[in-house]
Each structure stands twice: as structure tokens, then as C-alpha cells.
N, C-alpha and C positions, 0 to 999 in steps of 0.2 A: 286268399285265393287270387285264381289269375285273372287277369283282365280279359274284359269283353275281346273277341275277335277283332281287330285292324283292318279295314278294307284293305283289298291286296295291294292299289298302288300307294298305299301309306305302308307297307309292311317294313319293319325296321329290322328281320332277322335276315342271317345269311349272307351280311355284309362282307365282302371280300376285303381284308386288309393284308399288306404284305409285312414282310419281318421286321421292319421299321415301325410300323404301327399305322402308316398312312395308308388313307384309303385307297382302292385300286381302281379308278375311276374310268381307265381308258388302257386297259391291259393289250388292246391289239395293236395302239398305235406305236409301240415300243421296237424301234429301230436297231437297239444293240443285241448284243449275245448275253448280256449278263441275267443268269436264271434267278428267278424272283421266288421265296417261298411263300405261298398262298393260305391263308388259313381260314377256314369257313368260320364262322362265329354266329350260333343262333341266339339272339336275345329275345330273353321273354320279358313280359311285362306284368307286374302285378299290383295290387294295392297295397300301400304301406301294410307290412304284418308287424304289430306290437310285441308278438311273442319271439321275432327274428330278426328283425331290423334297427333294433336301438344302437349298437356300436356300429356297424356300418352307415347308418346316416348320420353319427357323431363326428366320424372321420370324414365324411366327404364335408360336413359342415365347418370342422377345423381346416380343411384343405379351402373352401369358398372365401372365408373369414381371411385367410392367410395369416400375416403379419396380428392383426388384431384379433385375433380367434379368443383370446385371454381375457378380451374384454366383456365376453358373456359368458351367460352361463349356458352352456351347449347342451348340458344332461336336460335343462328345460325345457329346451327349445326343441330338442328330438323329443322329449315327452308329448311337446304340444303338437306337434306335426303327427305323431302317432295316435295321438286322441281323434282324430280325425281321418280315419283310413278309409272313407268312401270317397276320399278327395285326394287328388294325384296318384302318381305312378314313381314305381320302381324299377329300375331295368337288370335284370339278372341273366346270368346263362346255367347255372347249376342248379335249377330249381327253386322253388318257393322258399325253404329253409336257409337259402345260401344268401351270401353278403351282397347288396348291391353294389351294381357297378355304376349307376347313375340314379339321380332322382329328381323330380321336378314338384312342386306344390305351392300352395298359396295359403298365407295366413291373414286373417283379418285383422289388421292393426286397431281398429275401433272396438269391436267386440272383445280383443285381450287387451285392452288398454290398461287394465288395472294389474296385469301380470308382468312382475320385475323384468323378466328376460323382454318383454315389449317394450316396456319403458326405455330401458337400455338401448334397445334397435332405435325407438322413434329418436331420442337422443343424438344418439350416433348419426343418422340419417340426417338431420338437420344441422348438426355441426358439419358433416363433412360435406353437404351438397351446397354450403359457403362458397368453392371456387365457382360456382354458378350461381349468380344472382337472380337471375329469372325463376332456374328451378327452386332454388332454396324459399322465393317468395311462395311458389304454387306450394311445395310442401308444406309451410307455415299453416296454410290456409287449410290445406288438405288433413293436416294432423293435428289441428288443433282439438282442444276437448269439446267445442262448441261446433265441430262440422258437423254437417248434416248427411253427409255423405260418406262410403266408405270405400277404404283403399285397401287393396289386397299387394301383400308384399309376395312377390313370386320369389322362392328360393329354388334353385337348382346348379347342380354339378354334377361332375362325372372324371370316372379315373382316366389319367393321361393315356391317348391311345383309342379310347372308346371313341366311334366315328360321328359324325355330327346327325347323320342320317336319323339317329334315334330322337332326333329332337322336334320333328314337326308331330311326330304322333304323339310324343309325351303332351305336347302343347294343345292338338286338337283335343284329346280326350280330357285335358283339365276344362276346356271350354265346355265340352258337352256335359260334364260333371257338375259346372257352376251351374249350368241352366236347369240341370236335374233338381239340383238343390234349392234352387229360389224356388221351383215350381213348389217344392215341401215347404215352403214358409221358411228355410233356413238362412242364416245371416250371411249371404255371400253374394249379395248384390250390388256388386263394386261398379264403382263411377269411373276408378282409376287403378292402373297396376303400378305398381314400381318392382322393378327387377334390380336385384343386387347381384353384381359379376366381379370379374376382375380384366384387368389388361396389363400393360405392360410395355417399358422402353429398353432400347438397349443403349447400354452407356458403356464409355470403353473400359478394357478390362485393366484392372491393378495390376493382376499376376502379368500381363504382357510389359505394361510399363516396368515394372520392376527387373524385369529378365530383359528389358529391351528386343522383345522378340519381334521380329518382322511380320507386319500384315500379311495374310494371304492374298492373293491378287483377286480383284474385283472387290475386296472386301476394305478398301480403305474409308477411311473416315469421312472423308469429304463428300462420299458417295451418297451418304445418308443424310435424312434431316434429322437435327439435333434432338428432335421432341417427336418423331414420329411413333404414333402408336399402332400397338399389335394388340390381337384379340385370343386372350386363352381360348374363347368360345365364339368360334367364326359365325354364329348367328347374330351376335350382338351387334355388329356394322349394320345387318338388314333391320334390327328390330328400332335401333336409335333413330332411323330415317323418319320414324312416324310418331317421334316424340322427342321431349326434352331430355337432355343425358349430360351426364359431366363425370369426368374421370377425378380423383381424389387421391392426394397422400395417405398411406396408413399411419395411423397416430404411434404406430409403433416401427415407423419403417426402419429396413435393414440397413445396413452400410455397404459399401462397394465390394469387401469381402464377401458377404450374402450374396449378392448381384453376381459375383462369379463362381460362386458354389452352383448357380441354377443353371449357367451355361452349359449347351450341348452342341459340338459341331459347329460353334461358332467363334469370331474372335471377338464377339462383346459380351459383357455379363449384361442378366436380364434384372431389370429392377421393377415388380410388379406394384400394381397400384390399385384402387377400389374402382368400382365403375357403376354407376346406377343410370336407370333408364326409366322416365315415366311416361306411360302410354294410355290413352283414353279406353275406355271400356269400347266405344266403336270402333277404335282402328285397330284391336287388338287380332279379331277374326281376319282380317286381309293381311295382316303381317304374319299369321300363321300360313293362310294360303300363299302367301309368298317364300315363307322359308319349306314347304312342301316343293314348290318347284326348284329349288334352289338346291334344294339337298334330299334328292328323292333318292333311293339307292340305283345305281347303275349310270347315273348323270355324271 
């Protein structure tokens, strides 16, 4: 079924994107004569649909976990997500029975701690968070078998070129759904939320080195910080300001050849890595409010 109506100032539909897939946020300010193709896309939001969304959600999960996706039983994780159809959101453009272009949901890591896929996720989270000792210590306490509080694992991913404007409504609806579930005494009274995401760094191109190609003007290696971090999900930079966060190398990290295969319109290769953000229950609503201001349609 479709999601309930989103307030008009939070709507994510009819967002204009140009033919390169970037949001057209200031078309009136363009001073050049280059014509741009505008595509109006009406994004519809739905509850997760067990009868239609399995393969689409599994594909997005594979994209989210990137090189480490084979470490998890993604079929089991997809099934777990679809077992709670009144929690979370999918975004589609061709109606309820089409594949999702994006999704956002939450999984209770304590409530499902006996499920093998959740056990694998917890082990992975604790191992990868060692890149931040403070975060690792907090997660060990929060995810221990004796923990009295519950931590919600937020999973969200979208296809490339899907605009960030869809994110604030999904988060807002998630918070409302959690409140409703708690009122019904369902196990979603979280004390903290852990968001798994992705970042990347740019590394010198192996292809350029082999071919001794000169770099384009303005792209000299010395002009960029060697460890400068970029975000696949722009909202993460805002969210992490209200919590603990850490980037980490994938267990099955690719080589420089793989990094070159992911470069686009750039003299640098792209090396993806994992990213996690721990946000308290009381902080997340304010973060969602900030995201709505930063990524509302037309801004």
C-alpha cells in the first residue's frame, strides 16, 4: 500500500534533475547558453511490499555493503526487512509493484540477536568499529548480550542519481512509525541508532601512471588532501555531527584497478570504504529536522 500523505513542505516528488543526474537547484542563475534537459520524476513512497520488493531490496543491500556484501546472507536480511512491512519506506517511480529506487528501514539488533544474519552483522560492526576506539567501546556495551537498552540498525540505500531530497521524508516517517509501534508495545523503543553507510577517498589513477598521461589543469595531486573523505550519501556529513562515527576499510577491499573502474569524469580512482554513525534517540529528531532544511526540494 502507499504511504500516508507527506506534508507538502516535505514532499520529495517532482524533483528536477538534469541529464547528468544532478539536482537542478538553481536553474535561473545559469549564465551560459548550454541547454539542459530537465526530467521531472514523481517519487512515490510505499511500505515495504513482501510480494514485490525482495529482489530490489536485495540489490540495494548488495550495493550498500559493497565489497563486503558476500559476508552476509542478504536473502535472510531482506526477508527480515520485509517481515516488518509497517516499518520503513521504499521509494518507487512506476507504482507499487515496481522495484524500489531507494529504501530506509531499521532493524532491532537485540530483538533479532538469535538470527544468524544479525549475529554476523554485530560481529562485523564490532570488528570494523575498531578504527574508532571510543565508538568501539560504546558499541561493545550497547550490543552485548546483557545490554538492557535496544539499538536500531538503520539501513538505507538508493540508486545513483536519486536525489538527496527523498531522504528527510523517509527519516521523518520512520520516526513516526517507531512512535506508533512503541504505543502498540512493539519492540522498537530504541536508545540509540546505528547507521551503516559508505564513503570514499580518491587515489592516484593506476591507468594514468602506466600511460604517463598528464593530469588535467586544476587536478594536480598536491591540491587535494591525501585522505580527504567524500560521501556517497551527502546527508551523512550532517548526521555524523550529532554522534560518534568511523570510516573503515572493507574486509574484501578492492585494489587500485578496481578503484580505476569506478572513476567517472575524474583523474582519480575511487576507493570506497565503510562508514558507521551512532546517534542517540534524543538527537535523531533534531538531525532529521536539519536534513529537511538542507535537502528540501527547490533549495
